[in-house]
N, C-alpha and C positions, 0 to 999 in steps of 0.2 A: 280187166283193165279199168282203172278208175277214170282215166281220161277218155272222153268220147269225141269223135270227129264229126264235123258237120260243115255244111256249106252255108255261107251267108247269102241272103237274097241278092241276086244280081252278080254273084261271083262264082267262078268255077274252081277257085282255090279252096282246099280243105283247111279248116281250123280245128283246134282242139280246146276243150274246156272240161273242168271238173275239179275235184278236191283230192289232193294227195298229201298224206302226212300232216293234215290239218291246214294245208295251204291251198287257197283258191287259185287255180291256174287257168289261163286262157291265152291263146296266141295262134299265129298262123303257121302252118307247116310249110308254106311256100311252094306247094305242089298241087297239081290237079289230078295226080294219080292216087287212087284210093289206097292201094297197098303201101305205097311209099309214105303216104300220110299216116297210116296206122303204125308203120315202123317208127317214124319220127315221134309220134305221140308216145309210143311205148318207151323209146329211149329217153324222152323227156321225163316220163314218170319214174323210170329206173334211176335217173340221175338225181331226182328230188328225194327219192327214198334213200339213196346212198348218202346224200348230204345229211339227211335226218339222222341216219345211223352214225355218221361221223361226229355229229354234234353231241351224241351220247357217249361215244367211245374215245373221243380225243383225250389223250393223256397230257399232263403237264410237260414231260420230257419231249413229246412230239411238238407241242406248241413252242417250246424253247428252240427246238431244232429248226422249225420254220422261221422263227424270229431271227435267229443268227444267220440262217441261210440267206436272208434278205439283206445282210450286211449291217444289221443293227448292233449297237454296242453291247458288250458282254459284262459290263460293270455290275457287280453285286449279284450276278445270276447264279454262280456256283453254289453259294450258300442256300439259295432258294431251291435249287434242284435237290440238294441233299435233304432239305426239309420236306418237300412235297413228294419226293420219290415218284411213284407211278400213279399218283392221284389223278382222277378224271377231272378235266377242267369244268365240266358241268356241275361238279359237286363242290367246287371252290367258290365261296361267296365272300362278301365284304367282311362279315363277322369273323370268319375263319382266317382271313388275311390279317386282320388287326390282331387276332390272337397270336398268329405266327410272328408278327412284329414284336410283340411283347416277349415271346419266348426266345426269339433269335437275338434281340438286343435289349435285354433287361437293364433297367436303370438308365437307358439312353434317352435323349431328348426326343420330342415329337418330330423335330426336323430330321433327325437321323433315321427314325423309323419310316418317315415319309420317303426320304431319299433312297434308302437301301431296301425297302420292302414294297411299299404301296406303289411308288412310281414305276419300278421295273415290272411288278406284277400286272399293273394296268397295261403297260406297254406290250408285254408278251401276250396277254389274253386278248387285248383289243386288236392286235395284229392278226390273230387267228380269226377273230370276229369279222374283220374286213374281208377275209377269204370265205366267209359263210360257214365256218366250222364250229362256231360257238356264239353265245350271246355276248354283247358288249358288257364290259364291267364298268359300272359307275359307283363310286364310293367317296365318302368324305375323308379328308386327310386329318391327321392328328393336329390338334392345336399346339402352338408353341410360341414362345416369345422370341421376336426377332433379335438376333444377337448383333450388337454393333461391331462391325468388322474393324479390327485394328490394322491400319495400313502402314506399310513401310514408307518412310519419308526420305527425301533426298539427304537430310542430315544423318539419319540412321544408316543409310546406304554408304555414305562417305566414311563413317566410322567403321562399318563392317569391312569395306574394301581395303581400308588403310591397314587393318589388322589381319587380313587374309594371308595365310601361310602357303596357299596354293593359288597360282594365277587363275586356274579354272573355277575355283569356288568364288573368287571375286567376279569373274566374268559371268558365272551362273546367276548370281544375285542381280547383277546389272541387266542381264538378258531378260529375266522374268519381270523385273520392274519396267523395263523399256518396251517390252512387247506384250505384256499381260499373259505370257505363256504359263501354263501349269507345269509343275515339276516333272511330271511324266512326259509332257510334250517337249520340254527343254532337254531332258536327258536323251530323248530319241533323235535329236538333231545331228545330222552328219555334215561333213564339209561339203558334200555335193548339194546339200539343201541351201547353202549360203551363196548368194550371188553378190560378190563384192562390187562388181561393176554397177549393178542396178541398186545396190544397197538394200537388198531384201533377203528374207529368209523364209523358207517353206516350213510351216508349222502344221504337223499332223494332229488334229484335234481329237484326242482319244475319247473324250467324253461325248462328243457329238458325232463321231464317226466320219468326219470330213476334213478338209484342209483349208488353210488360209495363208495368204502371203502377208508378212509383216515387214514394216520399214525398220531399217537399222539407223537410229540416230547417231550422230557423229561420234559421241563418246563410246557407244557400244561398238560401232564399226572399228574404231581404233583398238579397242580391247580384244576383239575377236581376231583382228589381223595380227596381233602380237602373240597369239597362242601357238603352241607346237602343232604343226600340221601332220606330224607323224602319229598323232594320237587323235582320239575323238575330241570334238570341241570341249565337251564336258566329260572328262575321262574318269568316270566313276563306274565301278562294276555294277552297282545297284543303287536304288534310292536310299537304302540303309547306309551305304558307305558315304554317300553325299550328305546324309543327315549327320553323320559323325563329324565330318569336316565343317559342316554348317554350325553345329553346336560348339565345336572347339573354337571357331572364329568368334562367335558371339561372346564366349567366356573370356577370351583374350581381350576383346574390345571393351568388355564391361558394359555392354549395352542391353537394352530390353530384349528378352528372348522371344523374338517374333518368328513365325513359321515361314516355310517356303511360300505358302499361299498368301501371306501378308504382302508379298511383292505384287501379286495380282490385284489385291485390294488397293495397294498404293497406285498402281497403274490407273485403275478406274477413278479412284478418288482424286488423284492429281489432275487428270484430264477434265473431270467435271468442275473442279475448282478453278481450272484455267478457262472455263467458259465453253468447253466443247459440249455440244448437245448430246443428249443421252443416246439417241439412235446411232450417232457416229461412234460413240464410245463402245456400244454393243458390237458394232461391226468390226472396229479395230481390234477389240479384245476377244472376239470369237464367242460372245455370249449368244445364247439361243434367241433371246428377245430383249428389246429395249425395256420392257416392263420389268424383267428380272433385274436389270441394272438399276432401274429407278427405285424399285422396292428395297434393294440391298444397299445401295450406295447413296441414294438421293435424300440424305438427311437434311432436315431444315436447319438453317442458320439461325442461331438464337440472338443475333444482334438486332435489337429493335430499331436502331438508327438507320437501318438499311432503307427505310422509307424516304430518307432524305434524298436518295438518288432520283426520286420522282422530280425533284426540283434542282438537281445537281447540274448546273450549266456546263461545268468543265467536263463532267462525265459524258453529257449529251454531245458536246462539241467533239470530243475525242471519238465517240462512236460514229458520228457523221463523217469525220475525217477518214476513219478506217473504211467506211463504206465507199467513199469516193475513190479511195486508192484501189479498191477492187474493181 
């Protein structure tokens, strides 16, 4: 046995110390009985050796299973499992992961490779690392140019809804714009999730794996109240069928072909331009961090005359008036 037991001066309790699998260990057995102390030290040594073995034999499928069992999101994982098969986590490094990103998503942007390979790989491996089953993975992400998000505006939304041939496609657009919901989150909404009395809706945040409560502005409240209760609020069999209705409406309206996600961009951009602080916007829209909202939507205003506001008496008076009203 590598661990030796001993008593410290002035104490009757047995302690252990020694080196096991390259790790220096020391601690108290918590007992004055020599045999019990030897048993505890032996179990401690066995446990460390076993953990060392697990660090060498942990496979990627096992790491994924542990990750999903903890309730973590499954987004983009299936393709990674197919790629890595039964590879040992100890043999997966940053260089191999970047090569996997190139092979899985050739021709895609660095942002896509980060989002669909590097981020989930780090999350899966580091989850196992927190359990002591492997080393933590640290790696640099791909460089990419930040894409300026095209937001849905109120004017675009009016034209879209005016030309919608289905009530629920009109309601879907308004719902995503007014709540910041992703398309998967919107399509998952059931009537039981909507509280008309409180004017709220429960949104299951698929990307983050949690839930949030969103407010229903008056216009959205009325639109939802007028939908057929015998069907789902947004009665589409799949995202694909919703996409077809979406594109048909855009074509009929003759408006710019914006995507579902542009409604979420419109939600963030609209609130920021209305003067809502970035932390509140992140909370209302279910973003993971205020920093993400700031980096994605906090574009600088190019109007150089904004410095006039430093001396704008009317603006300052209005602000003080608003503060006094609160």
